[in-house]
C-alpha angles and dihedrals in degrees: 000000000000091000091054091050091047091051091049091050091048092048088050092053092049092052090046091050092048091051091049089050090048091049098039108021099176103025096125107002129084123205118240090259093049094052092073094040090071113113120223130193116233106227097213098051105016094231122144116239137181111244091237093053091047090052091049093050092049091049090051092050092050092049091050091049090050091050090049092049093052092048092052092044090052092047091050091050089048093052092044089053090050090050093053093046095049114063093192091071100066121165112227118235119236091256091055099048125098117259122243095209093066101255107112122198107232100297095126099257119117093007 
């Protein structure tokens, strides 16, 4: 009995929704073309942008940041390789470096 009432209620909702779509076809739905025609206001500058333009600008910024990241990563790897190959450029360990506080660990300065 409950299943029959549920099916009747569901059918009534479907009919009501179809009637509403028939009377008000675009009341709450945007077509795929209209989705990107919506204008948004950028909070920082107050400029009005189309959503599609805003998405393209953000994608360009992300691409530029990724390119910069790869460039820096490659340069860092290049410098690390140069440091390994050249024994003159030796990085001091923490125990060998000078102390900022004034107490120097046996390197001949301030003794």
